[in-house]
C-alpha positions, 0 to 999 in steps of 0.5 A, spaced: 527 397 345 534 398 343 536 394 349 532 388 347 534 388 340 541 388 342 540 383 347 537 378 342 543 380 337 548 378 342 544 371 343 544 370 336 551 371 335 553 366 341 548 361 338 552 362 331 558 361 335 556 354 338 555 352 331 562 354 329 565 350 335 561 344 334 557 344 340 550 344 337 551 337 335 544 335 333 544 339 327 551 337 324 553 330 323 558 326 327 564 322 324 563 315 323 555 314 324 550 311 320 546 314 315 542 318 320 549 321 322 555 321 317 560 326 315 564 331 318 563 336 323 567 342 321 565 341 314 557 341 316 558 347 320 561 351 314 556 348 309 550 351 314 553 358 313 555 357 306 548 354 303 543 358 308 537 360 304 535 367 304 529 368 308 529 362 313 531 363 320 537 360 323 533 354 326 530 353 319 537 353 316 540 349 321 534 344 320 534 344 312 542 343 312 541 337 317 535 334 312 539 335 306 545 331 309 540 325 311 537 325 304 544 325 301 542 331 297 544 338 297 540 344 299 540 347 292 537 341 289 532 340 295 530 347 293 529 346 286 525 339 287 520 343 291 520 349 286 518 343 281 513 339 285 509 344 289 504 348 286 504 356 286 499 357 292 504 353 296 510 357 293 507 364 295 512 369 299 509 369 305 508 362 306 514 359 302 519 359 308 514 354 312 512 350 306 519 349 304 521 347 311 515 342 312 517 339 305 524 338 308 522 335 314 517 330 312 522 328 306 528 327 312 523 323 317 520 318 311 528 316 310 529 316 318 523 311 319 526 306 314 532 305 320 531 300 325 531 303 333 531 310 331 527 312 337 532 310 341 537 315 338 538 321 342 540 325 335 533 323 332 529 326 338 533 332 338 532 333 331 525 332 331 524 336 337 528 342 333 524 341 327 518 343 331 521 349 334 523 351 327 516 350 324 514 356 329 519 361 327 521 359 319 523 365 316 528 370 319 522 376 320 518 371 325 524 369 329 524 377 332 517 376 334 518 370 339 519 371 346 525 368 349 521 364 355 517 360 349 523 359 345 525 352 347 518 349 348 513 347 342 506 349 341 500 345 339 500 347 332 507 345 331 506 338 334 500 337 330 504 338 323 511 335 325 509 329 329 504 325 325 510 324 320 512 319 324 506 315 325 509 311 331 510 318 335 503 320 333 497 320 329 493 325 325 486 323 329 489 323 336 495 328 336 492 334 339 489 330 345 496 327 346 499 334 346 494 336 351 497 330 356 504 331 355 504 339 356 499 338 362 505 339 367 508 345 363 503 350 362 500 348 355 507 348 351 511 342 350 518 342 353 524 337 350 525 333 357 518 331 357 518 329 349 524 325 350 521 321 356 515 320 352 520 317 346 524 313 351 518 310 354 515 309 347 521 305 345 521 301 351 513 299 349 515 297 342 521 293 345 516 289 350 511 288 344 517 285 340 519 281 346 513 278 348 510 277 341 517 273 339 516 268 345 513 262 346 507 264 350 501 262 346 505 260 340 500 255 338 494 259 338 498 265 335 501 262 329 496 261 324 494 269 324 501 272 326 498 275 332 502 280 336 501 280 344 500 287 346 498 286 354 499 281 359 496 282 366 495 277 372 502 275 373 503 279 379 500 277 386 498 284 388 495 285 381 490 279 380 485 278 375 479 274 376 474 271 371 467 270 373 462 265 369 456 264 372 457 263 380 464 260 379 470 265 380 477 263 377 484 267 378 488 267 372 493 271 367 489 275 361 493 276 355 491 281 349 493 280 342 491 284 336 486 279 334 483 276 341 483 276 348 486 270 352 485 268 359 489 262 362 486 260 369 491 259 374 492 252 377 496 249 383 503 250 379 501 252 372 496 255 368 490 251 365 488 251 357 487 258 355 480 260 353 479 264 347 475 271 346 474 273 339 475 280 337 476 279 330 470 275 327 463 278 327 460 275 333 456 281 335 461 282 341 459 287 347 464 289 351 462 294 357 464 296 364 460 291 369 459 291 377 461 285 381 461 283 388 461 277 393 455 272 391 453 275 385 452 282 388 453 289 384 458 293 389 465 294 385 465 298 379 472 294 377 470 289 371 469 288 364 464 284 361 465 280 354 459 277 351 458 274 344 454 269 340 458 263 341 457 264 349 451 261 353 452 267 358 457 273 359 464 273 362 466 278 367 473 279 368 475 283 374 481 287 376 481 288 383 485 294 386 484 298 392 482 305 390 479 307 383 478 303 377 484 305 373 486 298 371 479 296 368 479 303 364 485 301 361 483 294 359 476 296 357 480 302 352 485 297 349 480 291 348 475 296 345 480 299 340 482 292 337 474 290 337 473 297 333 479 296 329 476 290 326 469 293 325 472 298 321 476 293 317 469 289 316 465 295 314 470 298 309 472 291 306 479 292 308 484 286 306 491 285 305 496 290 306 490 295 308 487 290 313 494 290 316 495 297 316 489 298 320 491 293 325 497 296 326 494 303 327 490 300 333 497 297 335 501 303 335 495 307 339 496 302 344 503 302 345 503 310 345 497 309 351 502 304 354 508 310 354 503 315 357 501 310 363 508 309 364 509 317 365 504 317 370 500 323 367 493 324 371 489 326 366 481 324 366 479 320 360 486 319 357 485 312 355 479 313 350 482 320 347 489 317 346 486 311 342 484 313 334 478 308 334 475 309 341 475 317 339 472 316 333 466 312 336 466 318 341 466 324 337 460 327 333 462 326 326 466 320 327 464 316 322 466 321 317 473 321 320 473 313 319 470 314 312 476 319 310 481 314 313 479 309 309 480 313 303 487 315 305 489 308 306 486 305 300 490 311 296 496 310 300 496 303 298 495 304 291 501 309 291 506 303 294 503 298 289 506 303 284 513 304 287 517 298 284 521 294 289 516 295 295 516 290 300 510 287 303 513 284 309 510 286 316 516 290 318 516 294 312 508 295 313 510 297 320 516 302 318 512 305 312 506 306 316 503 313 313 510 315 310 511 315 303 515 319 298 512 325 296 506 325 291 504 331 287 497 330 286 494 336 282 495 342 286 497 338 292 504 335 295 502 329 299 507 326 304 503 320 307 497 323 311 499 330 311 499 335 305 505 340 305 503 347 306 495 345 307 490 341 311 489 334 308 482 331 308 483 327 314 486 333 318 480 337 316 475 332 318 478 331 325 478 339 326 471 339 324 469 333 329 473 336 335 470 343 334 463 340 334 465 336 340 467 342 344 460 345 342 457 339 345 461 340 351 459 347 352 452 346 351 452 340 356 456 344 361 451 350 360 446 345 362 449 342 368 450 349 370 443 351 371 442 344 375 440 345 383 440 341 388 434 339 393 427 338 391 424 344 394 429 349 390 427 345 384 420 346 385 421 353 386 425 354 379 419 350 376 414 354 379 417 360 376 418 358 369 411 356 369 409 363 371 406 365 364 402 358 364 399 359 371 397 366 369 394 364 363 390 359 367 388 364 372 385 368 367 381 362 364 378 361 371 376 368 372 373 367 365 369 361 367 367 364 374 363 369 371 365 374 376 366 379 371 360 377 366 362 382 360 369 379 359 366 372 360 360 373 355 365 376 350 370 370 351 364 365 350 361 369 344 368 369 340 369 362 341 362 360 340 363 363 333 370 360 332 367 353 333 360 354 329 363 357 323 369 351 323 375 356 324 378 352 329 384 350 324 385 357 322 385 359 330 391 354 331 394 357 325 394 364 327 396 362 334 402 359 331 404 365 326 403 369 332 408 365 336 413 365 330 412 373 329 413 374 337 420 370 337 422 373 330 421 380 333 424 378 340 430 375 337 431 382 333 430 386 339 435 382 343 441 381 338 447 382 342 444 382 349 444 377 354 439 373 356 435 375 362 436 371 368 431 367 372 430 370 379 428 365 384 427 366 391 430 360 394 426 357 400 428 356 407 432 350 409 428 345 412 430 340 417 428 333 417 421 334 421 419 339 416 421 335 410 416 330 412 411 335 413 412 337 406 412 331 403 405 329 407 402 336 404 404 334 397 401 327 398 395 331 400 395 336 394 396 330 389 390 327 393 386 333 392 388 333 384 386 326 383 379 328 386 378 334 382 380 330 376 375 324 378 369 329 378 371 332 371 371 325 368 364 324 371 362 330 369 364 329 362 361 322 362 355 325 364 355 329 358 357 324 353 351 319 355 346 325 355 344 324 362 338 329 364 340 335 368 337 332 374 339 325 375 342 320 380 348 315 378 350 309 382 358 307 382 361 301 386 368 300 387 370 293 388 377 291 387 378 293 379 370 292 377 366 299 376 358 298 376 353 303 374 346 304 372 341 310 371 336 308 377 333 314 381 337 315 388 333 314 394 338 312 399 344 309 401 344 302 404 349 297 406 345 291 405 342 287 399 344 282 395 349 285 391 356 283 392 359 290 392 356 296 396 354 302 391 356 309 392 351 313 389 352 320 385 347 325 384 348 330 378 345 337 378 347 343 375 348 346 382 354 346 387 358 340 388 359 337 395 360 330 397 365 326 401 369 320 401 367 314 406 371 309 409 371 302 407 365 298 409 365 291 410 359 287 408 355 283 412 354 277 409 360 271 409 360 269 402 361 276 400 367 277 405 370 271 402 370 274 395 371 281 396 376 284 401 376 291 400 370 296 398 370 303 397 364 308 397 365 314 394 359 319 394 359 325 390 352 329 390 350 335 386 344 339 389 341 345 387 342 350 393 338 356 394 341 361 398 337 366 401 341 373 399 340 376 392 347 376 391 348 369 392 342 368 387 345 372 381 352 368 382 348 362 382 344 364 376 351 366 372 354 359 374 348 356 371 349 360 365 356 358 364 355 351 365 350 351 360 354 354 355 360 350 357 355 344 355 353 347 348 360 348 346 362 341 348 356 338 344 358 342 338 365 340 339 363 333 339 358 333 334 
């Protein structure tokens, strides 16, 4: 421990020496630079030492000094302003260092965001990253507990607190997913090299959007609503875009703006007049993935379908590529983002600056996604998870997030209105998006969508929704984990799960067979009393109460115990012939079950129609016609004037026997023309007299059971 402390102290002394020598350039202003970098190196390094605040770590003091120079306010004035505006809960000693650091960082970032091209400034990239590093070790006591190997990387908590202060870098809703993508290759912590590459690609995406929007491309269509071009595809021969309308297919150029989707069909030399597919108006639009293929076949999952009330038939836009469908997923995500943003505007009745800010939130989300695409991070579901409105549509509780976001936008607009001299231009809205001066509302100190020292309502809604989504994912994973492959294995699992029901059914069959007369008599007596006295409702209630009590006692006794596993003996693997035989046996069993069900239905029909105990019943099957009468049975004839042959069924209280005969063709030609297929089903119920005494006694028991069953059914129906 002594050696580790000595090494840490030596590193800190060397770190301070770098600052004295002027090598630590990000924390100190450079001579002759802009408002972001002004002042003198030597004076700045001395001021860091003289004006350091007791209790803050060296990193935190360096960041605070840098923020004071950006704001043009001394460190003591910053501290006094914080003490005046912050509530007592924020100024608690255990959290004072981190809350004061957040206050200084947010104020400085709000000032920096007013400048043009700050993303390209390397000093800004270093400063914003070191703000996150300082946030993790804000106090002098906390810096001793930080490991050396993680001293130069940023955690998720630090990124989600600092990065959303600059809305073009991240937003509150998707910042956690953005961090997961950026840190996927560095073990769950963000390094400066990856962060710098991300900001560089983000700066390129912003400049690309600005260049395309200022060009003459679709200027006649975009000028009315001031639309910005977000993405263009189909200009390269290696990445064509095809439009399918009905049976016609045209290659062309696809253009997405923040209000609509445009497709220009490619002619011999130039492009045709663009077709407009509206996204901003309420036209009941439907955008979803679609399958395409030659001659109308559905083979390739590489297209997007657009449908609205203004189109007679849906339009399918295909993005051909050799492997996968990443282009289609990307375009589907950004088209849906624009569509969902305008639905949000209509739902919450946003207009003016509120509407423009909502559209810009969707635009910035698409720009961040473009920057991630250029970094080539292979992360699944990165398109939907990095776009705010797509994510809210996917998450459970996303409507709560949108409601909180609408309230946040409205309150921020009122704050901008109260500030004198606030510009309402497009550039001003883009620069000030989500970043306003600190506002002391009661006991909370707001800076945009973030509360100093606390979690804002929007952050709380996002956290709750993310937690619920993780629970849903865990539940779905547990469901997918118990799924097995193979019909025979699934049948074995089902048989094991239904074993209690099978056991209950076996007991009921035992009682109805009268193999144990005493149990069968008690069963019939108890249920007869319940039926006669009208206690059926009470019996059902008692069964439900018993089930609830059993569940309650089981839960009490099994607290802290894992659920017992369902052990199933896996059936042996079957070859092709054995599988065919198994299917044939299953069909035969199903046929037997259907036959037994028909016999039960015939018995119930006889009881309902109150037939005598010894009757004969005729049934004829002729296509979909069933004919029956109650005449006495004297034989089966195939001749006669009837158009259909009759299958006679005789019912008695004895043993059931019978068979199924093959279809018999009629002998008369006129019947042969009308009725093509006739089936005769003969089910005979006869009283068989066995010779032994045991057989007679069993036959008597069965007759008694049938009689009691008839009595119970009559009581139920009467």
